[in-house]
DOMI-280026 format. One line per 3 residues: their letters; for each residue x, z, y of C-alpha. Coordinates in Angstrom, 2 decimals, padded with zeros to 5 digits. Last residue first. Layout:
N
A = X,Z,Y | ... .
***
This chain:
103
KSC = 016.22,042.22,091.79 | 019.97,041.81,091.61 | 021.51,038.38,092.15 .
KVK = 024.27,037.09,089.97 | 026.59,034.17,090.69 | 028.30,033.02,087.49 .
EKK = 031.81,034.17,086.82 | 034.69,031.72,087.16 | 035.99,029.92,084.06 .
MLQ = 035.20,026.45,085.44 | 037.03,027.30,088.65 | 040.15,028.31,086.71 .
DLQ = 040.11,025.03,084.78 | 039.70,023.14,088.06 | 042.72,024.89,089.56 .
IEL = 044.81,024.28,086.43 | 043.89,020.57,086.38 | 044.60,020.32,090.11 .
RDI = 048.07,021.86,089.63 | 048.88,019.41,086.82 | 047.73,016.51,088.99 .
CTS = 049.80,017.78,091.91 | 052.96,018.12,089.80 | 052.49,014.66,088.30 .
FDD = 051.96,013.15,091.77 | 055.03,014.91,093.16 | 057.28,013.61,090.37 .
MFS = 055.70,010.15,090.51 | 056.09,009.97,094.30 | 059.73,011.01,094.18 .
GFI = 060.46,008.37,091.53 | 058.60,005.71,093.54 | 060.56,006.52,096.68 .
QSI = 063.83,006.45,094.72 | 062.88,003.11,093.11 | 062.12,001.66,096.55 .
SYY = 065.50,002.79,097.88 | 067.41,001.42,094.89 | 065.59,-001.91,094.70 .
DRA = 065.90,-002.79,098.39 | 069.37,-004.35,098.17 | 068.64,-006.18,094.89 .
IKK = 065.40,-007.59,096.33 | 067.19,-008.58,099.55 | 069.92,-010.36,097.61 .
KDL = 067.34,-012.15,095.44 | 065.51,-013.59,098.46 | 062.55,-015.18,096.74 .
PLK = 061.74,-018.74,097.75 | 058.85,-018.41,098.26 | 056.68,-015.87,100.02 .
RNA = 055.13,-013.22,097.81 | 054.98,-010.32,100.28 | 052.74,-007.94,098.35 .
FHK = 055.77,-006.03,097.04 | 056.96,-004.90,100.46 | 053.40,-004.45,101.71 .
DVI = 052.72,-002.11,098.77 | 055.87,-000.10,099.54 | 054.71,000.32,103.14 .
ELI = 051.22,001.30,101.98 | 052.82,003.82,099.62 | 054.68,005.36,102.57 .
ETW = 051.46,005.86,104.53 | 049.34,007.18,101.67 | 051.83,009.73,100.31 .
SEL = 050.48,012.53,102.52 | 047.13,012.11,100.74 | 048.57,013.73,097.60 .
QEL = 049.71,016.79,099.56 | 046.35,016.86,101.32 | 044.63,016.96,097.91 .
TDK = 046.78,019.91,096.82 | 046.10,021.77,100.06 | 042.35,021.15,099.69 .
MAY = 042.42,022.51,096.14 | 044.11,025.71,097.30 | 041.75,025.90,100.28 .
MDQ = 038.70,025.76,098.01 | 040.01,028.45,095.67 | 040.93,030.71,098.61 .
YSV = 037.47,030.14,100.08 | 036.07,031.68,096.92 | 033.98,030.00,094.24 .
QKI = 031.49,032.03,092.22 | 029.78,029.71,089.76 | 026.13,028.55,089.94 .
PQK = 024.39,028.38,086.56 | 022.86,025.00,085.61 | 019.04,024.91,085.45 .
NNT = 018.96,021.33,086.83 | 017.59,022.61,090.16 | 020.65,024.86,090.37 .
TLI = 020.85,028.34,088.89 | 021.26,031.91,090.10 | 021.81,034.47,087.35 .
VTN = 019.25,037.24,087.67 | 020.09,040.90,087.52 | 017.90,043.82,086.62 .
EKK = 019.66,047.09,087.29 | 019.87,049.73,084.56 | 018.91,053.24,085.69 .
M = 021.04,056.11,084.47 .
***
């Protein structure tokens, strides 16, 4: 049986190139889009807290506290889930096989 000569493709810095599928890229893109979906609501929350006019309306702060805390809690849960998922996806990408080219 004849043994094939294979060459591992490398970058200019002599780093091996990993095999990355479209499925891997789309999975990461979906996770990033999920994080980006929070942008609009977080801007609203930021505007709420950025308004530093005096005197403070303590009744309004007390009234808004529950809703803002619920938004923040939901964001933190989703953010933690997305970060964990991204770490797993990146770990899987780092373990991928190197691209081989036969001569």
